[in-house]
C-alpha positions as CSV (number, residue, x, y, z in Angstrom):
1,M,-28.1,203.6,-36.4
2,Q,-28.5,207.3,-37.2
3,I,-27.1,210.6,-36.0
4,E,-29.2,212.1,-33.2
5,N,-29.4,215.9,-32.9
6,D,-31.3,216.3,-29.7
7,L,-28.7,216.4,-26.9
8,S,-31.4,215.8,-24.2
9,K,-31.9,212.2,-25.6
10,I,-28.3,211.1,-24.7
11,D,-28.4,208.0,-22.5
12,V,-24.6,207.6,-22.0
13,V,-21.2,209.0,-23.0
14,R,-19.0,206.1,-24.2
15,P,-15.3,206.1,-24.9
16,S,-14.5,204.3,-28.1
17,V,-11.7,203.7,-30.6
18,S,-11.3,203.3,-34.4
19,A,-8.4,202.4,-36.7
20,V,-7.2,203.0,-40.2
21,L,-5.2,200.0,-41.5
22,P,-3.2,201.1,-44.6
23,R,-1.8,198.6,-47.1
24,D,-0.2,199.4,-50.4
25,G,-2.0,202.7,-50.8
26,T,-5.4,201.4,-49.7
27,I,-7.2,201.2,-46.4
28,L,-9.2,198.3,-44.9
29,L,-12.9,198.9,-44.4
30,Q,-15.6,196.7,-42.9
31,R,-19.3,196.5,-43.9
32,R,-21.0,196.8,-40.5
33,S,-23.8,194.5,-39.5
34,D,-25.6,197.1,-37.4
35,N,-26.3,199.5,-40.2
36,G,-25.0,197.9,-43.5
37,L,-22.5,200.8,-44.1
38,W,-18.8,200.6,-44.7
39,G,-16.7,201.9,-41.9
40,L,-13.4,201.8,-40.0
41,P,-12.9,198.9,-37.6
42,G,-13.4,199.9,-33.9
43,G,-15.7,199.9,-31.0
44,S,-16.2,200.7,-27.3
45,L,-13.7,200.4,-24.5
46,E,-14.4,197.7,-21.9
47,K,-14.1,198.3,-18.2
48,G,-10.5,198.6,-17.1
49,E,-9.2,198.8,-20.7
50,S,-6.8,201.4,-22.2
51,V,-7.5,202.8,-25.6
52,T,-4.4,201.0,-26.9
53,T,-5.6,197.6,-25.6
54,A,-9.1,198.4,-26.9
55,I,-8.0,199.1,-30.5
56,L,-5.8,196.0,-30.7
57,R,-8.8,193.9,-29.4
58,E,-11.4,195.5,-31.6
59,V,-9.3,195.2,-34.8
60,Q,-8.6,191.5,-34.0
61,E,-12.3,190.8,-33.3
62,E,-13.7,192.6,-36.4
63,T,-11.0,191.8,-39.0
64,G,-8.9,188.8,-37.7
65,L,-5.8,190.9,-38.0
66,Q,-3.1,191.6,-35.4
67,V,-1.9,195.2,-35.4
68,E,0.3,197.7,-33.6
69,V,-0.5,201.3,-33.1
70,V,1.6,203.7,-35.2
71,R,0.1,207.1,-34.2
72,L,-2.9,208.8,-32.8
73,I,-4.6,210.7,-35.6
74,G,-7.3,212.4,-33.6
75,V,-9.9,212.5,-30.9
76,Y,-13.5,213.0,-32.0
77,S,-16.4,214.1,-29.7
78,D,-18.3,216.8,-31.7
79,P,-22.0,216.2,-31.0
80,A,-22.8,217.0,-34.6
81,F,-21.4,213.6,-35.6
82,Q,-20.7,211.6,-32.5
83,I,-24.2,211.2,-31.1
84,V,-25.9,208.0,-32.4
85,R,-29.4,206.7,-32.0
86,Y,-29.7,202.9,-32.3
87,S,-32.7,201.0,-33.6
88,D,-33.4,199.9,-30.0
89,G,-33.8,203.6,-29.0
90,N,-30.5,203.9,-27.1
91,V,-28.7,207.2,-27.7
92,V,-24.9,207.2,-27.2
93,H,-22.5,210.1,-27.4
94,Y,-19.2,208.6,-28.4
95,V,-15.7,210.1,-27.7
96,T,-13.5,208.3,-30.1
97,S,-9.7,208.0,-30.2
98,F,-8.7,207.3,-33.8
99,F,-5.4,205.5,-34.6
100,E,-3.3,204.6,-37.6
101,C,-2.2,200.9,-37.1
102,R,0.3,198.7,-38.9
103,I,-0.8,195.2,-39.8
104,L,1.5,192.6,-38.2
105,G,-0.3,189.4,-39.1
106,G,-3.5,187.3,-39.1
107,E,-6.0,186.6,-41.8
108,L,-9.0,188.6,-42.8
109,T,-12.0,187.1,-41.1
110,T,-15.5,188.4,-40.7
111,C,-17.6,188.1,-37.5
112,E,-21.0,188.9,-36.1
113,E,-20.2,192.7,-36.4
114,T,-18.6,192.5,-39.8
115,L,-20.5,191.4,-42.9
116,E,-17.6,192.0,-45.3
117,L,-14.1,193.3,-45.5
118,G,-12.4,195.1,-48.3
119,Y,-9.5,197.4,-49.2
120,F,-10.3,200.7,-50.8
121,D,-8.5,203.7,-52.3
122,P,-8.9,206.3,-49.5
123,R,-9.5,208.9,-52.2
124,N,-12.3,206.9,-53.8
125,L,-14.4,205.7,-50.9
126,P,-17.7,203.9,-51.1
127,E,-20.8,206.1,-51.1
128,D,-22.3,204.1,-48.3
129,L,-19.6,205.0,-45.7
130,V,-20.4,206.0,-42.1
131,P,-20.4,209.8,-42.4
132,I,-18.0,210.6,-39.5
133,H,-15.5,208.0,-40.9
134,R,-15.1,210.1,-44.0
135,I,-13.9,213.0,-41.8
136,R,-11.5,210.6,-40.0
137,I,-10.1,209.3,-43.3
138,E,-9.5,212.8,-44.5
139,D,-7.6,213.6,-41.3
140,Y,-5.5,210.4,-41.8
141,L,-4.7,211.6,-45.4
142,E,-3.7,215.1,-44.2
143,G,-1.3,213.6,-41.6
144,G,0.8,215.9,-39.6
145,P,2.6,215.7,-36.2
146,V,-0.3,217.0,-34.1
147,P,-3.5,215.0,-33.6
148,F,-6.8,216.5,-34.7
149,V,-9.3,217.3,-32.0
150,R,-12.9,217.4,-33.4
């Protein structure tokens, strides 16, 4: 998975979601199986699914946790960061809704998409973090009543 700069290569525009899950001053990150990088839990919407339903499902699938949405942090569509080329050659332009979620229950569990889970200080993130996720985490830390649109 890598950022693609050639807009003519886009195969599909895909709505997606991601979540920040704070706990005691830290946030939960997953080591992704598709690229080995740390990142925020999330994924693509399924047909007929709302962004709220999608984020609850994606967090459960990728972390084992049940959550509730607290707030929308932002919507991200900037081609400079949101167009991804996968190893199979597919190029996807993601439009991502990013939410802060509160953990309600469950137990941390990895899956096919998640190699590892860990809590990190959001001001001391791992070097091998998905680049766009660093921007989202900065937006989360900045807070504010109005969502970011990037």
